[in-house]
C-alpha positions as CSV (number, residue, x, y, z in Angstrom):
1,M,0.0,0.0,0.0
2,K,1.2,3.5,-0.7
3,A,1.0,6.7,1.3
4,A,1.7,10.4,1.0
5,I,3.3,12.5,3.8
6,L,2.4,16.2,3.4
7,A,5.7,17.9,4.3
8,G,5.9,21.0,2.2
9,G,5.1,23.7,4.7
10,S,7.5,26.3,5.9
11,G,6.8,25.7,9.6
12,T,5.9,29.3,10.6
13,R,4.3,28.2,13.9
14,L,7.6,26.8,15.1
15,R,9.8,29.8,14.1
16,P,12.5,30.6,14.7
17,L,13.5,26.9,14.8
18,T,12.5,26.4,11.2
19,F,14.5,29.1,9.6
20,T,17.5,26.7,9.1
21,R,15.7,23.4,8.6
22,P,12.2,22.3,7.5
23,K,9.8,21.4,10.3
24,P,9.8,17.6,9.4
25,M,13.6,17.6,10.1
26,L,13.3,19.1,13.6
27,P,14.7,16.6,16.2
28,L,12.1,14.8,18.2
29,V,13.7,12.7,21.0
30,D,16.0,10.5,19.0
31,K,15.3,11.2,15.4
32,P,13.7,13.8,13.1
33,I,9.9,14.2,13.2
34,I,9.4,12.8,9.7
35,E,11.4,9.6,10.5
36,H,8.9,8.9,13.2
37,I,6.1,9.2,10.7
38,V,7.8,7.0,8.1
39,E,8.3,4.3,10.8
40,Y,4.6,4.6,11.9
41,L,3.5,4.0,8.3
42,K,5.9,1.1,7.8
43,N,4.5,-0.6,10.9
44,F,1.1,-0.9,9.0
45,D,2.7,-2.4,5.9
46,I,3.0,0.8,3.9
47,D,5.9,0.0,1.6
48,E,5.9,3.1,-0.7
49,I,5.7,6.7,0.5
50,A,5.7,9.9,-1.4
51,I,7.0,12.8,0.7
52,T,5.6,16.0,-0.8
53,T,8.2,18.7,-0.2
54,N,8.9,22.3,-1.0
55,Y,10.6,24.3,1.7
56,L,14.3,23.2,2.2
57,R,13.4,19.9,0.6
58,E,17.1,19.0,0.0
59,Q,17.6,18.4,3.7
60,I,14.9,15.7,3.8
61,I,16.2,14.0,0.7
62,S,19.7,14.1,1.9
63,Y,18.8,12.6,5.3
64,F,16.9,9.6,4.0
65,T,19.4,9.0,1.3
66,S,22.1,8.5,4.0
67,K,19.7,6.4,6.2
68,N,18.6,3.9,3.4
69,P,15.1,3.2,5.0
70,E,13.3,-0.1,4.5
71,V,10.5,1.6,2.5
72,K,10.6,3.1,-0.9
73,L,10.6,6.9,-0.7
74,N,9.7,9.3,-3.5
75,Y,10.2,13.1,-3.4
76,P,7.9,14.7,-6.0
77,L,8.8,18.3,-6.8
78,E,6.4,21.2,-6.6
79,E,7.6,24.3,-8.4
80,Y,5.4,26.3,-6.2
81,P,3.2,25.4,-3.2
82,L,0.0,23.7,-4.3
83,G,-1.8,23.2,-0.9
84,T,-2.5,20.0,0.8
85,A,-4.8,18.5,-1.8
86,G,-3.0,20.1,-4.7
87,S,0.2,18.5,-3.7
88,V,-1.4,15.0,-3.9
89,K,-3.1,15.9,-7.2
90,N,0.4,16.7,-8.4
91,I,1.4,13.0,-8.1
92,E,-2.0,11.4,-9.0
93,D,-0.3,9.0,-11.4
94,Y,1.6,7.6,-8.4
95,F,-1.6,6.2,-6.8
96,D,-3.3,3.2,-8.5
97,D,-5.2,1.9,-5.5
98,T,-6.5,3.0,-2.1
99,F,-3.8,5.1,-0.4
100,V,-3.1,6.9,2.9
101,V,-2.4,10.6,3.4
102,I,-0.9,11.9,6.7
103,Q,0.3,15.4,7.6
104,G,4.1,15.8,8.1
105,D,3.5,17.2,11.6
106,N,1.3,14.4,13.1
107,I,2.7,12.1,15.8
108,T,0.4,9.3,16.6
109,D,-0.2,5.6,17.5
110,I,-3.7,5.5,15.9
111,D,-4.6,2.0,14.7
112,L,-4.3,2.7,11.0
113,K,-5.5,-0.8,10.1
114,K,-8.8,-0.1,11.8
115,V,-9.3,3.0,9.8
116,I,-8.5,1.3,6.5
117,N,-10.9,-1.6,7.3
118,E,-13.7,0.8,8.2
119,H,-13.0,2.7,5.0
120,K,-13.3,-0.4,2.8
121,N,-16.4,-1.7,4.6
122,S,-18.3,1.6,4.2
123,G,-17.6,2.0,0.5
124,A,-16.4,5.6,1.1
125,L,-14.2,7.5,-1.4
126,C,-12.5,9.3,1.5
127,T,-12.3,8.4,5.2
128,I,-11.0,10.8,7.9
129,A,-9.6,9.5,11.1
130,T,-11.5,11.5,13.7
131,Y,-10.3,12.1,17.3
132,K,-12.0,13.4,20.4
133,V,-10.4,16.5,22.0
134,E,-11.3,19.0,24.7
135,D,-10.7,22.0,22.5
136,P,-12.2,21.1,19.2
137,W,-12.5,24.8,18.1
138,N,-8.7,24.8,17.4
139,Y,-9.2,22.2,14.7
140,G,-11.5,21.2,11.9
141,V,-14.6,19.9,13.7
142,I,-16.6,17.0,12.3
143,S,-20.2,15.8,12.9
144,L,-21.1,12.2,12.0
145,N,-24.3,10.4,11.1
146,D,-25.0,7.1,12.8
147,D,-23.5,5.2,9.9
148,G,-20.3,7.1,10.1
149,R,-21.0,9.4,7.1
150,I,-19.8,12.9,7.7
151,K,-22.7,15.3,7.8
152,Q,-21.0,18.6,8.7
153,F,-17.4,19.9,8.7
154,Y,-16.4,23.2,10.4
155,E,-12.9,24.5,10.0
156,K,-11.8,26.1,13.4
157,P,-15.3,27.3,14.4
158,L,-16.0,29.8,17.2
159,V,-16.3,28.1,20.6
160,E,-20.0,28.7,20.7
161,N,-20.5,27.1,17.3
162,C,-18.9,23.8,18.1
163,K,-21.4,21.0,17.5
164,S,-19.0,18.1,18.2
165,N,-15.7,17.2,20.0
166,L,-14.6,15.1,17.1
167,I,-11.8,16.7,15.1
168,N,-10.0,16.1,11.8
169,T,-6.6,14.5,12.5
170,G,-5.2,15.0,9.0
171,L,-5.0,11.2,8.5
172,Y,-7.0,10.2,5.5
173,I,-7.8,7.0,3.5
174,I,-8.5,7.9,-0.1
175,E,-9.6,6.2,-3.3
176,P,-7.8,7.5,-6.4
177,E,-11.2,8.5,-7.9
178,V,-11.2,11.4,-5.4
179,L,-8.4,13.1,-7.2
180,R,-10.5,13.9,-10.2
181,Y,-12.3,16.5,-8.0
182,I,-9.0,18.4,-7.5
183,P,-7.9,20.8,-10.3
184,K,-4.4,20.6,-11.7
185,N,-1.6,23.1,-10.8
186,V,-3.8,25.1,-8.5
187,Q,-3.6,25.7,-4.8
188,F,-6.2,23.4,-3.3
189,D,-6.8,22.4,0.3
190,F,-8.4,19.2,1.6
191,A,-10.4,20.8,4.4
192,R,-11.3,24.1,2.7
193,D,-11.8,23.0,-0.9
194,L,-12.1,19.3,-1.4
195,F,-14.2,18.1,1.6
196,P,-17.1,20.4,0.9
197,I,-17.3,18.8,-2.6
198,L,-17.3,15.3,-1.1
199,L,-19.9,16.3,1.5
200,E,-22.3,17.2,-1.2
201,K,-21.7,13.9,-2.9
202,E,-22.2,12.1,0.5
203,C,-19.1,9.9,-0.1
204,I,-16.9,11.1,2.9
205,Y,-16.9,9.1,6.1
206,G,-15.2,9.4,9.6
207,S,-13.6,6.7,11.6
208,I,-13.5,7.5,15.4
209,V,-10.1,6.5,16.7
210,D,-8.3,6.6,20.1
211,G,-4.8,6.3,21.3
212,F,-2.2,9.2,21.1
213,W,-2.4,11.9,18.4
214,I,-0.9,15.4,18.4
215,D,0.0,18.1,15.9
216,V,3.6,18.9,16.6
217,G,3.5,22.0,14.3
218,E,3.5,24.3,17.3
219,S,5.6,24.2,20.5
220,E,2.9,23.0,22.9
221,G,2.1,20.0,20.7
222,Y,5.8,19.3,20.1
223,T,6.3,19.2,23.8
224,K,3.4,16.8,24.4
225,A,4.8,14.5,21.8
226,K,8.3,14.7,23.2
227,N,7.0,13.9,26.7
228,W,4.8,11.0,25.5
229,M,7.8,9.4,23.6
230,L,10.2,9.9,26.5
231,S,7.8,8.2,28.9
232,K,7.9,5.0,26.8
233,E,11.7,4.9,26.5
234,E,13.8,2.3,28.3
235,S,17.4,3.0,29.6
236,S,20.3,2.5,27.2
237,I,23.7,3.8,28.0
238,S,26.6,3.4,25.5
239,G,29.7,1.7,26.8
240,L,31.7,4.3,24.9
241,S,30.5,7.1,27.2
242,D,32.1,8.2,30.5
243,I,29.5,8.4,33.2
244,C,30.8,9.7,36.5
245,G,27.6,11.4,37.7
246,H,24.4,9.9,39.1
247,I,21.7,8.5,36.9
248,E,18.1,8.1,38.0
249,G,15.2,6.7,36.0
250,N,15.2,5.8,32.3
251,V,18.0,7.5,30.5
252,I,19.3,7.1,26.9
253,I,22.9,8.2,26.5
254,G,24.8,8.0,23.2
255,E,28.4,7.5,22.3
256,N,31.4,9.5,23.6
257,T,29.4,11.5,26.0
258,K,30.8,12.6,29.3
259,I,28.8,13.3,32.5
260,S,31.1,14.6,35.2
261,E,31.1,13.9,38.9
262,N,28.4,15.4,41.2
263,S,26.1,15.9,38.2
264,V,22.6,14.3,38.3
265,V,20.5,13.1,35.3
266,I,16.9,12.3,36.2
267,G,15.0,10.4,33.5
268,P,13.2,10.2,31.3
269,V,16.0,11.9,29.4
270,V,17.8,11.5,26.1
271,I,21.4,12.7,25.8
272,K,23.0,12.0,22.4
273,N,26.5,11.7,21.1
274,N,29.6,13.7,22.1
275,V,27.8,15.7,24.8
276,V,29.8,17.1,27.7
277,I,28.1,17.8,31.0
278,D,30.4,19.4,33.5
279,K,30.4,19.1,37.3
280,N,27.4,19.8,39.6
281,C,24.8,20.0,36.8
282,R,21.2,18.8,37.1
283,I,19.5,17.5,34.0
284,G,15.8,17.1,34.8
285,P,13.1,14.9,33.4
286,Y,11.8,15.2,29.8
287,T,15.0,16.8,28.5
288,C,16.6,16.0,25.2
289,I,20.2,17.1,24.6
290,N,21.5,16.7,21.0
291,D,25.0,16.0,19.6
292,N,28.0,18.0,20.6
293,A,26.2,20.1,23.2
294,H,28.2,21.3,26.2
295,I,26.5,22.0,29.5
296,R,28.9,23.8,31.8
297,S,29.2,23.4,35.6
298,N,26.4,24.2,38.1
299,T,23.7,24.5,35.3
300,N,20.2,23.2,35.7
301,V,18.2,22.0,32.6
302,N,14.6,20.9,33.0
303,S,12.1,19.6,30.4
304,S,13.9,21.3,27.5
305,V,15.3,20.6,24.1
306,I,18.9,21.6,23.4
307,F,19.9,21.3,19.8
308,E,23.3,20.3,18.5
309,N,26.5,22.2,18.9
310,T,25.1,24.5,21.6
311,T,26.8,25.6,24.8
312,L,25.1,26.5,28.1
313,G,27.3,28.6,30.4
314,E,28.0,28.0,34.1
315,E,25.2,28.5,36.6
316,T,22.5,28.8,34.0
317,Y,18.9,27.8,34.5
318,I,16.9,26.4,31.5
319,N,13.3,25.5,32.0
320,S,10.8,24.0,29.5
321,C,12.2,25.8,26.5
322,F,13.9,25.2,23.1
323,I,17.5,26.3,22.3
324,A,18.4,25.7,18.6
325,E,21.7,24.7,17.1
326,N,25.0,26.6,17.4
327,C,23.9,28.8,20.3
328,L,26.2,30.2,23.0
329,I,24.4,31.0,26.3
330,G,26.5,33.0,28.8
331,H,26.9,32.1,32.4
332,N,24.3,33.0,35.1
333,S,21.6,33.2,32.4
334,N,17.9,32.3,32.9
335,I,15.7,31.1,30.1
336,Q,12.1,30.6,31.2
337,S,9.4,28.3,30.1
338,S,8.1,28.2,26.5
339,A,10.9,30.4,25.3
340,I,12.5,29.6,21.9
341,I,16.1,30.6,21.1
342,G,16.7,30.5,17.4
343,P,19.9,29.1,15.7
344,H,23.3,30.8,16.0
345,C,22.2,33.2,18.8
346,E,24.6,34.5,21.4
347,L,23.6,35.5,24.9
348,G,25.9,37.3,27.2
349,S,26.2,36.5,30.9
350,R,23.3,37.2,33.3
351,V,20.8,37.4,30.4
352,D,17.1,36.8,31.4
353,I,14.8,35.5,28.7
354,A,11.2,35.8,29.9
355,Q,8.5,33.2,29.5
356,G,7.3,32.7,25.9
357,S,9.9,35.0,24.4
358,R,11.5,34.2,21.0
359,L,14.8,35.1,19.5
360,W,15.2,35.0,15.7
361,P,18.5,33.5,14.3
362,F,21.8,35.3,14.8
363,V,20.4,37.6,17.6
364,N,23.0,38.8,20.0
365,I,21.8,39.9,23.5
366,P,24.3,41.9,25.6
367,R,25.3,40.8,29.1
368,G,22.9,41.7,31.9
369,Y,19.9,42.4,29.7
370,T,16.3,41.0,29.7
371,V,14.2,40.0,26.8
372,S,10.4,39.9,27.0
373,G,8.6,39.2,23.7
374,T,10.0,38.5,20.3
375,I,13.2,39.9,19.0
376,K,13.5,39.6,15.2
377,K,16.5,39.9,13.0
378,F,16.6,39.7,9.2
379,V,17.0,36.2,7.8
380,Q,18.6,35.8,4.4
381,T,16.2,33.8,2.2
382,H,17.5,34.8,-1.3
383,E,20.8,34.5,-2.9
384,I,23.0,37.7,-3.2
385,I,22.3,39.5,-6.5
386,H,24.3,42.6,-7.3
387,N,21.8,44.7,-9.3
388,P,20.5,48.2,-8.6
389,E,16.9,47.2,-9.2
390,W,17.4,44.2,-6.8
391,S,18.9,46.6,-4.2
392,L,15.9,48.9,-4.4
393,R,13.3,46.1,-4.2
394,A,10.8,45.6,-1.3
395,V,12.1,42.6,0.6
396,T,10.1,39.9,2.3
397,P,9.0,40.2,6.0
398,D,11.7,37.6,6.9
399,E,14.4,39.8,5.2
400,A,13.1,43.1,6.6
401,F,15.2,45.2,9.0
402,Y,13.6,45.1,12.5
403,F,14.6,48.0,14.6
404,N,15.2,46.9,18.2
405,M,16.4,49.0,21.1
406,L,17.9,49.0,24.6
407,Q,15.6,50.5,27.3
408,G,16.7,50.2,30.9
409,H,17.9,46.6,31.2
410,H,15.5,45.3,28.4
411,V,16.0,44.6,24.8
412,L,12.8,45.6,23.0
413,Y,11.3,45.7,19.5
414,T,10.6,49.4,18.6
415,G,7.7,48.6,16.3
416,Y,9.6,49.9,13.3
417,R,10.3,47.6,10.3
418,A,11.9,48.5,7.0
419,I,11.3,46.5,3.8
420,N,13.3,48.7,1.5
421,L,16.0,51.4,1.6
422,E,13.5,54.3,1.5
423,E,11.6,53.0,4.5
424,Y,14.9,52.3,6.3
425,S,16.1,55.9,5.8
426,N,12.7,57.3,7.0
427,I,12.9,55.2,10.2
428,L,16.4,56.3,10.9
429,K,15.1,59.8,11.1
430,Q,12.6,59.1,13.9
431,V,13.7,56.0,15.8
432,D,15.1,56.4,19.3
433,I,18.9,56.9,19.3
434,S,19.2,53.8,21.6
435,S,18.0,51.7,18.7
436,I,20.9,53.0,16.5
437,H,23.3,52.3,19.4
438,Y,21.9,48.7,19.8
439,H,22.5,47.9,16.1
440,L,26.0,49.3,16.2
441,R,27.2,48.2,19.6
442,E,30.6,46.7,20.4
443,N,31.6,44.4,17.5
444,I,28.0,44.4,16.0
445,N,27.1,46.3,12.8
446,D,23.6,45.2,11.8
447,F,23.2,48.0,9.3
448,A,26.3,47.0,7.3
449,Q,25.3,43.3,7.5
450,W,21.7,44.0,6.3
451,T,22.8,46.1,3.3
452,K,25.4,43.5,2.4
453,L,23.4,40.3,2.7
454,I,19.8,41.4,2.0
455,I,20.0,44.7,0.0
456,C,23.1,43.3,-1.7
457,D,25.0,46.6,-1.9
458,N,28.6,46.4,-0.7
459,K,29.2,50.1,-1.2
460,L,26.6,51.2,1.3
461,A,27.7,48.4,3.7
462,N,31.2,49.8,3.6
463,E,29.9,53.3,4.2
464,F,28.1,52.1,7.4
465,K,31.3,50.5,8.6
466,I,33.2,53.7,8.2
467,I,30.5,55.7,9.9
468,K,30.5,53.4,12.9
469,D,34.3,53.7,13.3
470,E,34.1,57.5,13.0
471,F,31.2,58.3,15.3
472,M,30.3,55.5,17.8
473,N,31.1,56.1,21.4
474,K,32.1,59.7,20.8
475,N,28.9,61.5,22.1
476,R,28.1,62.7,18.6
477,D,24.6,61.1,18.3
478,C,23.1,63.7,16.1
479,E,26.0,63.5,13.7
480,L,25.9,59.7,13.7
481,R,22.2,59.7,12.8
482,N,22.5,62.3,10.1
483,K,25.5,60.6,8.6
484,L,23.6,57.3,8.3
485,I,20.6,59.0,6.7
486,S,22.8,61.0,4.3
487,A,24.7,57.9,3.2
488,T,21.5,55.9,2.7
489,D,19.7,58.7,0.7
490,S,22.7,59.4,-1.5
491,R,23.0,55.7,-2.3
492,I,19.3,55.4,-3.1
493,K,19.6,58.3,-5.6
494,E,22.7,56.7,-7.1
495,L,21.1,53.3,-7.5
496,I,18.0,54.9,-9.2
497,E,20.3,56.7,-11.7
498,I,22.1,53.5,-12.5
499,A,18.9,51.5,-12.8
500,N,17.5,54.1,-15.2
501,K,20.5,53.8,-17.5
502,I,20.2,50.0,-17.8
C-alpha cells in the first residue's frame, strides 16, 4: 500500500526553529519528526511513500538517502506550493489503489489498520480519522451520522458554534477516484476546498479513533509528543561514554558522552553523542540534549530541548524551552518556560529570557539584559544579486530590518520595520537613538550586515562600517544619525540613476 506524507510547509508556527531546517527535520527525542512518521506507516505495511516537499526539501532527501530506510521513498517536486490536496493531485499517477495521506506534523499511534478496514467496509471515497479532544475549536470539527458518514465539517469554528468534539486528525484513507475533483496546478486544500465537494456527494466518512495523536507543528504539541515518547523509553547507555555522575530513571545516552562527577541526570532523558556535562549539573526529566552540546558546571536544565553544537554557560537555568543549534548561552543566564532561542544566537552573561519569548536566528543579546517578547533579526532567504533594481526592491518580511532597542535593562522591538531602503532611511530619522546604538554596539554592525546580505549593496555596507568607526562612542549622536541617513539617501539616488540607465 502507498502513502503520502504532506511535508511541504515552511513551519511558521515553530519559528525561529524552522529558519534553518524544515519542520519535518526538527529533532524529536532520538530522530527527526518525519522519520517517526515513516516508521509509523511502515508498521502498518505501507511499503511506498511519497513525501511532498517544497521548503528546504534537500535536507529531507539528503537525510533519507544516507539512512537507506526499509520503505521506498519518493520526493515529488512542486515548483510552487499547491496546498494539501493540490500536492497530492500533483502526483496522481503515483496512486493506482487505495492510499493513505498523513500530515508531516502528526505524531500518533492510531490504529491505521482499523481506519483502513472501516473505509473499505463503508464504501467511502474518503475516510477521515476523527479524534475526540477537549478544545475542538482549534481544529477542523466533524459531525457524523449514525452510519459514520460525515454530515458537517467546520474549519476552526467559534467556541459557541462547536457541534461536536470530534476533530480532523489530517489522517485520510483515499480512493484514487477522489483526485478527479482536484484541479491541476492550482492551490487546493483538503479541508477548505475538497471536503465540501465530497460532503455534497455524500461519499466522505469518519472513523473514530483513540490512542495518542498530536499536531507537533507548534511548540505545545511538540512538547506533548516529546514527553509522550520519552515516557515510553527504556534505559540505554553506551559503553563508549564516560558516566561519573548519578543516573536516576530511564535515560538514553549515546556514544562518547561525558557526565562529570556530582552531576545528576533524572529520567526520562535522552542525551545523544559527544555531549559534555560538567560538574554539579542537574538534567531534569523530559529533557533532550543533542549531539556535541556542552553543559557547563552548576547548570540546571529541565524539560527542555537543546539542539546540536550549543553551549550553556555556568550556573545557567533552563526550564521547559527550546534552544536551537550553534547557540552560545552566557553564564548565570535564565531562560524561562516556553521560550525559543533560534539558531546561532549568542547571549551574554546574566541574560534573562522571559516566558514565551522568542529570538530569531543570529540575535546577540548583551550581558545583563532582559528579553520579554519576540526579538527579530533579518534572515537571508534569497541569494545575493548585485543589481541596482534588486537593491531597491521591497524585501520579504523575513528579510526586513527590524529596529530593536535597549531600554533600561531590556531589549525591545521598537515597532519599526523597513522592507526597503527608502523606509529604512525614514525610520532612521525618527527611531530612538538607543536603537541605533543597539544595532552598532561593540563588534556588531547590523546596518552593514543587512545592506550587504539582504540589500546586496557592498558600497553602502562599507559606508556604514566607516560611519560606525568614526562616530560611535564619541557622544556625537546627532552627527551619527545624520551621517547614516545621508549615506542611505545618497546611495538610493545613485542606485536609481544606475537602474534608469540600464
